[in-house]
N, C-alpha and C positions, 0 to 999 in steps of 0.2 A: 504494500500500500504506500501511497505518497505520505511523507511525513512533513511536519512543519520544519521550516528552516529557522534557526535561531539567529537573532541579531541584537546587537546592542541598540439715549434720550432720557435722561435722568427724570424720575417722576416722584411726586410727594408720596410718602409711604406712611401707612398707619402702623406705628410701632408701639405695641403695648404688650408687656410680658404676660398679661392675663390671657392672651390668645393661646400661648403655649400651655398655660395651666388649664384652660378650658378644653384643649384638644387632648389632654392626657389625664383626665379626671380619674380618680379611683372608682371602682365599681360601687354602685349604691348598695347599702345594706337594706334588705327588705324589712319593712316594719311589720309588727305583729298586729293582726286585726282583732277587735273585740268580739266576743262570742256572738252577739246579735248584730254584727255589722250590716248585714243585708237589710234588716228591719230599719235600722237607723238611716240607711241610704234611701229607702222607699219613703220614709217620713220626710226626709230632707227634700226629696223630689216633690212630694205633695205640697209641702209648705211653699216651695219656690213657685210652683204652678198656681197655687192659691193666691199668692201675693202679686204675681205678674201677669197672669192669664185669666183672671176671673171673668174678664169681659168677653172671652171667647168660649167659656164653658156653658154648655146647655144645662137645663135643670136636671137631666138624667145624670150628667157627670157630677154635679154638685151633690145629688142624692147618694150616688155611689160612694163619694168621699165621706159623707156623713155616716153612712152605714158601715164603712170600713172602720172608721174611728170608734164605732160602737162595739166592734168585736173585742174579745179579750186579747191580751197581749200575745199569747201563744197562738190563738186563731189567726191573728194578723201575720205572725211570723211564718206560720205554715203556708198561708196563701202567698206571701212574698217569695217563699221558697219555690212555689210553682211558677210564679212570674219569672223567676231567674233561670228556670229550667228550659231546655229546648222543647218546642212543640207545645201543645195544649192538652194532650191526652197522656195519662200516666197510669202505671200499675200501682194500685193503692198499697200493695204489700212492699213495694220498694221505696215508699216514702218514709224512710227511717232517718231521723235526725236526733242524735243523742241529747242535744240541749233542749229538745222539746218533749222528750219522754215518749209515752205511748201516743201515737198519732191517730189511732182509731176514733177516740171520742172527739178529737179536734176535727177530723174529716166529717164526722156525723153532724157536728154543729155547723160547719161550713156548708154542708149539703142542705141542711134545713133552712138556710138563709139564702141559698142560690149562689154562693161563692164557689162551690164545686157542684157538678151535676153528673148524672148518668148520661152516657152517650146516646144521641138521637140521630135521626136521618141527616140532619144538618152537619153532623160530624163524620159523615161517611168516609170522606177522603182521608181525614186525619186518623181514623180508626184503621183503615186499610194499611196505612204506613206503620201504625203501632203494632198490629197483630203479627204473630209469627206465621210462617208458611203453613204449618200444620193446622192452625186455627182457621185460616182462610179456606184451606182445602176442605175442612170439616163442614164449614157453612155451605160452600159450593156443592158439595156432594149431596146435601139435602135439597138443594134448589135446582141443580142441573144434573142431567144424566151423562155418563161417559166422560167425566172429568179425569184426565190422566193424572195418576198419582206421582208421576215423575216430573211434572211441570215445576219450573222455577217459581219463586215468589212473584217476580215481576210479571210472569205470564198469568198467574192466578189473579193478580190484581187487575190486569187488563180484562180478563174474563168477567170478573165481578163488575167492573165498570160498564161493560157492554151488555151484559145479559141479566143482571139482577138489579131491581130497583133499590135505592138506598134504604127505604123503610123496610122492605122485605129482608134485606141483608142484615140490618141491625136487629130485626126481630129474632134472628137465629143466633146472635152473638151473646155469649155469656158475659153480661155487663157488670156483674157484681164486683169484680176486681178492678174495673176500669173507672178512672176518675177523669173528668173533663174540667179544666179550669173555666170558671164562669167569668162573665164580664170582660172577656178577652179584648174585644174591640174598644171598649170604653177605656180600659187601662192603657191599651196601645196608643190611644189618642192622647192621654195625659203624657205618656213618655214622648210622643211625637212633639208635643208643645215644648217640652223641656229640651230635647236634643235637636229638633228640626229635621228629623229623619225617622223612618220606622226603626224601632229599636226594641228588641226583646230582651228584657233584663237590664240590670244596672252594673254591668261589668266595668264601665268607665269610672264609676265611683270607687269600685274596689281597686282598680289600677291606680287611681289618684291616692288612695289611702296607703297603698304599698310603696308609693314614691316612684311609680313607673310612668305616670302621666302627669305632665305639668298642667296646672289650671291657670286661668287668667284671673289672678287676684290683685291686679293693679288698680282695679276700680270696683266700687261696691254698688254702682248704679247700673241697672240693666233696662234695656228697652225691649218690649215684646216683639217677637218675630212677625206677629200679625196684628193689624189694627182693628179688625172686626171678625166676628164669628164666621161670616160667609167666606172670608179669605182663608181662615185657618182650616175650615172643613173642606174647602176646595183643594188645598194643598195635601191634606191628609188623604182625600179620596184618590188623587192622582198618584200619590206614593203607594197606595194599596194596589192600584192597577199596575204600576211599574213592577212591584214585587210579584204580582200574578204573571206578568210577562216572563219574568226570569225563571219561573218554575213550570210554565205551561208547555205542552206539546202542541202539535198541529191543530187538533180539535179545539183545545182550549184557547189557542191564539185566534182562531176564527170567531169564537164566541166573544172574545175581548174586542175584536174588530167590529162585530155587529153592535156591541154595546157602546162604541165610541161616540154615538150620537148623544149619549147621556153624560159625557164628560163635562166637568164644571165649565161654566161660561168663561170666556177668555177676556172679559172686559177689563180685568185687573192686570197690569203689566206682569207682575210676578207669576200669576197663574198662567198667563199666555206663554211665558218662557218655559214653564214646566210642561205645559201641553205640547210645545214644540219638541222638547226632549223626549217625551213619552211617544209622540207620533213617530219620530225617527227610530226609536228603539223597537217599537212594536212592528213598524213597517219592515225593518231589517230582518226581524225574526220570521215574519210572514214570508218574505222573499226566500229565506233559507229553507222554509217548509214547502216551497213551491207554490205559494198562494199569491201570485203576482197581482191579480185583480183586487184582492182584499188589501194588499199592501199599498196599491195606488190610491185606493179610497182613503186609507189612513194617512198617507203622506200629505194628501190634500188638506188635511186638518191642521197641519203644521205650517209655520211661516218661516222656518229657519232655512239657511242656505243649504244645509244637508238635505232637508225634506224636498226643497225645490229641485235639487240635482236629481234625486231619485224619481221625482215626477217626470222629468224630461226623459230620463233613460228608460223608464217603463213605457212611456208613450211611444218612444222610438222603437222599442223592442216589439211592440204590438203593431207597428207600421203606421201609427197615427202621426205623421210628420207635420201636418198642418197645425195640429194642436200643440205639438212640441215647439214649433216655431213661434206661434203666438204667445205661448207661455214665456219663452226666453225673451222675446221682444218686450213684453211687459216688464220683466225683471230688469232688463237693461235700461229701460226708460225710467224706472223708479225703483232702484235697488234699495233694499232695507238695511244693507250693511256693506262694508268694503268686501267682505268675503263673498256675499251674494253677487256683487258686481263682477268680481274676478271669475267666479264660476260661470256665470251666465255668458259673459263675453267670450270666455275660453270655449265653452260648449258650442256657442253659436258659430264661432269661427271654424270649428272642426266639423260640425254637423251640417252647416248650411253655407259656409264660406270657402270650402275646398281645402282648408288647412289640414295637414295630415297628422301633426303631432300636437300634444298638449303644451300649454305654456310652461308647465313644470318640466316636461321633457326637454323643451327648447333651452330653458335655463340651465338644466343639468349638462346638456351637451356643449353649451357654450363656455362651461367653466374651465378655468385654468387647470392644467394637469401637472402635478408634481410627482416625482418618482422617489419612493421611500423604501427602505429595506423591509422585506417581507416579515422579518422577525418581529416587527412592530405592529403587525396586522391586528393584534388583540387590543390595541389602544390607538386607533387612527387619529383621534383629536389631539392626543398628547404628541404623537409622532409629527403631525403637521405643525403644532406649536413649536416644537424643537427645530423643525426645518426652517420656519420663518425666523426664529431667533438666530440660527446659524447664518442666516442671510441678512442680518443686521436690523431686524425689526424687534420691537418690544411686543411680546405676545402674552395675552391674558385669556385663560379659558373661562368664559363668562356665561354663555347660553342665556337662560332666563334670569339667572341670579343678578346680573348687572342692573337691569332695569327695575326689578323688584326692590333691590336694595336702595337704589337711588330714590325711588318713590317713597319707600318706607322711612328713610332718613329725613327727607325734606318735609314729610307730612307726619312726623312722629306723633305730635300731640293729637292730631285729628284721628290717627289710626290706632294709637295705643294708650296714651296716658291722659289725654285732655278730657275736660268735662263733657265734651260732645262726642266722645269716642265709645259710646255705649255698645256693648255686645248683648247677646240675648241669653247667655248663660255662662257660668264659670268655665265651661268647656269650649266656649267659642273665643277664638282670638281675633277673628275678623269682625270689625264693627258693623253695625246695622247699615250704615251708609254705603258700605261696599256691597253687601248682599242685595240691598235695594237699588243699587246703581244710582244713588242720589248724592254721591260724594261732592260733586261740583256745586250742586244747589245748596247743600247744607253748609258747605265750608267756602262760600264764595270769597269772603274776605281773606281767608288763609291762602286760597289759590292765587288770588291777586298779589298777595305779599310775596309768596314763593316765586311766582313768575317774574316779579320785579327784580329778583336777584340776577336774572339772566341779562339785565341791562347794565349791571355795574361790574366793572372789571374786578375779579378776585372775590366777589361777594359769594358766588355759588360755592367755590372751593372752601372758603372760610366757614360757611354754614355747615357743609358736610363734615369738616373736621370737628367742629363744635359738637354736632349732634352725635357723631360716632364716638367721640370721647365721653360724652355725658351718659350715653345710654348703652354702651357696649355690653353685650352678652345678656341683655334683658330679653325675655321671651316675647315673641310677637307672632302674629299670624301672616305676616307679609314676606319675610325673608329669614334666612339663616345667617348667623354671624360667621363670616369666613375672612381671614386676613387677606387672602388672594383677591377676593371679590372687592373688599374695601380699597385695596390698592388700585384695582381696575376702575372703580367708581371715581376715585380721586384723579386718576390719569385722564379719564373721560372729561371730568370737569375742568382740568387744566389744559387740555389739548384740543377738544372738539369745539366746533362753532357753537356758541351758546344757543342760538336760535334753532339749530338742528336738534340739540338735546331737548330743548323745550317742546319742539314739535312731537317728539316721541313720548315725552311725559304727558302730553295732552291725552293720549290714548288711555293712559292709566287713570287719569283724573276722570275721564268720561265713563270708563267701563273697565275697571281693574280685572274683573272676572274673565272677560274676553281677551284682555290685552296681555295676560301674564305668561302665555306660552308661545313657543315657536321661534325664538330668536336664534341668530347664528351662534355657532360654537365658540368662535374666537373673536376677540377684539385685538387688532394690531395697531401699533403706532409706527409708521414708516415716514421718515423725514418730516416728523412733526405733524403728520396727517393721520386721522383716525379712519380705520377701515374695518369692516365686519366681514367675517368669512364663515360660510357654512361648509363644513368638511364632509365629503362623501367618498367612501371607499367603493371599490368595484362591487357592483350589484346593489348598491343603495339607491333608494328612490328619494326624490324631493317631495316632501309632503306639502299639501296645499297651504297649510298655515305657515309653513316655512317660506314658501314663495310669497305669501301675503306680507310677512314681516320684511323680507328683502325689499319688496316694492315700497313699503312704508318707510323704511330706512332711507331709500334713495329719494323718495319724495321729500323727506325731511332735510336732505342735503348731505347724507353720508355716502361714502363708497361702500357698497355691499355686494359681495360676490359669492359664487359657489367655487370651491376648489376641489378638484377630483384627485384622488390618490391612485397612482399605478404602482403596484407592489413589484419590486425588483430585488435582486440580490446585489446589494451595493458593495463593490470590492473595497471601498474605502471605509465601510462601516466597521467601527472598532468594537471588540468584545472583550470583556474581562471574565475569564473563567476562574471561579472561586471554589475553594474547598475549606471548610472549617473543621477542626477537631474540638470536641466539647467535653464537658464533665458528665454528660448524660443526654437523655432524650429531649423532647420539645418543651418540657415544663418551664415555667418562669424562673424556677430556682436554679436552673443549670446555666453554665457560662461557657464562653469560648476560651479554649486553651491555646489554639494555634490557627493562624490564617495563612493560606497560601493562595496566590493569585498570579495569573499570567495574562498579559494584555496582548490581544491578537488583532492584526489587520492584514487583509488580503493574503490569508494563508500563512502568515508568519508571526511568530512570537516576537514582539517588539520590546517587551519589558516584563519584569517579574517583581513580585512583592511577597515577602515571607517574614513572619514574626511569630514568636511564642508570646503568650499573654499570661499574666498572673490572673487567674479567675476569681481570686478573693474568696475562695471556698475550697473545701476538700475535693480531691479527685478520687473517685471510688476505685478500689483495686482492680475490678474487672475492666475499667476504662484504661488503666495503666497497662494491663496485660495486652489489651487490644492495640493501643497506640504507642506504648513505650514512654508516654509522657506522665511523669510523676510530680509530686509536690516539689521535690528537689529540682526537677528539670525547670520549673517555672518560678522558682523562689526569687530569682533576681530579674525576671522578665517584666516588661512594662505593663501597666494597666491599659485597658482599652482606651481610656480617655487620652493617654499619652500618644497613641498612634492614630487616633481618629482623624485628625487633619490630613496626615499623610495618606491614609487609606482612602479618604474621600477624594483627594486629588488624583490618586491612582485610578479610581473608578469613574471619574468625571467624564461625561460625554459618551460613555460606552453602554453596551447591553450587558446586563448581569447574567452570567451563564453558570450553571452548576449541574451536577448529576443529582437528580432529585432536588430541584432548585428551591422548593419551598422550605426545605430544612435549612440550607445554608443562608438563604435570603432572610428567613425568619429570625435566625440567631443574630445576624448582622443588624437587622432592624431593631431587635430588642436591646442590643448593646448601645446603639445610638440613642434609643429612647431613654435609657438609664442615665445618660449624660444630658438629657433635655434637648436632643436634636432630632428633627424628623429625618427619615430616610425613605427615599422612593426612587426606584429605577425601573426601566423596562427589563424584563427578564425572559430567559429562554432555558428550557430544561433539556439536557442531552438525553436523559433517560426516556422521557415521554416522546421526544423527537425520534430517537432510535426505534422505539416501539412502533411508532407510526410509519416511519420511512423504511425500516428494515425489519419487517415482520418475520415471525417464525422461530425466534430463538427461545430456548427453554427458560432462560433467565436473562434479565436486562440489568443485572447488577454490574457495577463498574468492573469488578474482577472478571466476571464471566465474559463481558464484551471485550475486555482487553485480551483475554485468551483467544476469543473467536477471531479477532482482527489483528493479532500480532503486535499489540501495543505494549510497550515496556511499562511494568508496574513493580519496580524493584523495592519500593519502600511503602507498601500499601498501608493506609491509615495514618500517613503523615501528609500534612496539608498540601505542600508544594508538589509532591509526587502525584497525589491524586488529582490536583488541578491540572498538571501537565498532561496526565492521561485523559482527563475529560476534554482538554483542548484538542487532542487527536480525534476524539469522537465528534467534536464540533466540526472538524474538517469533513468528516464523513457526512454529517448532517447537511452541511452547506453544499457539498457536491450533489447530493440527491435533491436538495431544494432547487439548485440551479437547473438541473435536468428537468424538473417538473415545470418550472417557470418557462423554460425555453420551449417546452412542448405545449404550452398553453394551459396547463393544469395548475390547480392550486395545490401546493404541497401539504 
């Protein structure tokens, strides 16, 4: 085999030590829950709903709350246990809770008051799910002849649905042991008011008490989600239908389509948006079920860009070109959103203007092509960022975080801590003004004040520095605190045309929920100019919302492009093949005793690095027998902190390679973390690569592969020797990768 030949725009930065502390926090210790935590959670929910949502509660809900409070403590607790369990049908014998003692009298008391019930025809579907296969077979055998005893439960359930009336089926079921939770819909409505979504149980409260979920405790004033009962009930009903869509098959979907006439009226904007979402979701499921006509009818009930696109495509599919043309012309003349205008114009050009490709395809094909080493194919955005940096640009990986962070910092008071930043519950971090899309109207003065910053040199940058220093690491629902993102925000404020930044911020002020996604992967600063880049590897598509953001950025005044990556085997790509010897396995308590590394470029070893390390702990005898490294061997060796700078320089700009790379990479990462420094590099594993590219070997251990391919391994389990051997395997890997790329295949 062939062997290696041996041979000898500066930006403001947010620099705060608490970043490093926040990124390396110790694991949280779970708190202990009180015995009746679930009951306390339920009472807390009832109290909150009573205080903030009394205006949307019907008399039936208020009566249920009164009756619940009239139950004994243990009766309440047993019922809450049912609320927190999955489903609504239970085996009474399995309802055993040590803190409640004998539950039989409690169940009897709850049954006498309607809080639990015997199953009836209305519970047919839930009971079918609850019963065991043998129980369903027993019922069907009494009602139907010739039922195969070998049928699966799913097949028996379908037979029951098709051939037995629910009332007849339930008449044959032994219901004494079955308990059905009463008042399910009413309790679900109360939970919906609190959480803003359909929610079975109070798991979020438990996660909060365990310290696993943060809550919004920065303000004690809350604003209800719904202004009136009609709005609340409309949202609740649409949420119920959405849940039914998710669990229904073809027949159920058709029933839901037929019932769409009865969907709540869309006169309220918030209800109209939920109807649009539901129409698109139900329509897509109907299409997947082969029910195109029903899907078309449902799509026509929605006014979103997505619904409109499906209307056109279904009209064209059935040959109704005139109707499709008229629909598109109407949407082009009066688009209801930028997205709808983009979709309608693109479809019209392709379906009626003779254009052969979509706007997204055109954009993708026109993108600049850069060639990068195929070993980076697992991280294309990072690879592209490094390529631009190597070519003189400042590169920031930003995607959606840049604009969210900018918006969140500039409007912190209105979004997080101000008197007018009310949310709807402690579990909500986004304020009501965002959810209702009323941010601009509610905060007109603040919007005017912030936008005035763009007219004063240095004012925007100063405001961002002030806000980020004042509020760092405070939880919020708009963005996550990241040092790299803050650096990018400050660079944007310092380098970009202020009016271009303002134009993009306008989208967030008008409709944060629609503006928050789809932005390019990278922000570059080249010769003092800001440019945004969407990175696409081979086979990637450009999504429509990404195309929309590119067009919005250009309209604002930014350069914004697609860059395509072509994977190649770059002969100038440098690799550092690493091996570490350690005091033991992967646990946090083990340490590195030796590092060996060779730096490789274009098939040649160009440098080596080798050092023993004092692990600052004992070395087990079995490790000494394996490696020959004892406590005496490393007694005068440096600590890792002493060699960290030299090792980092040796690794810089290369791909980290090792045999079983996660082991070596993980130990090096932990050693850097112990001295408070982050460590991150692209990596390649010679073991997994050999397994993929050279299949058929009995073992892919380093020793076995060296025997198979005649690679010298004279001092196995010493770091530099093993690193040199793994470097020979890297040569084999790259030879096969090159052959695959030249043949047009992906290695």
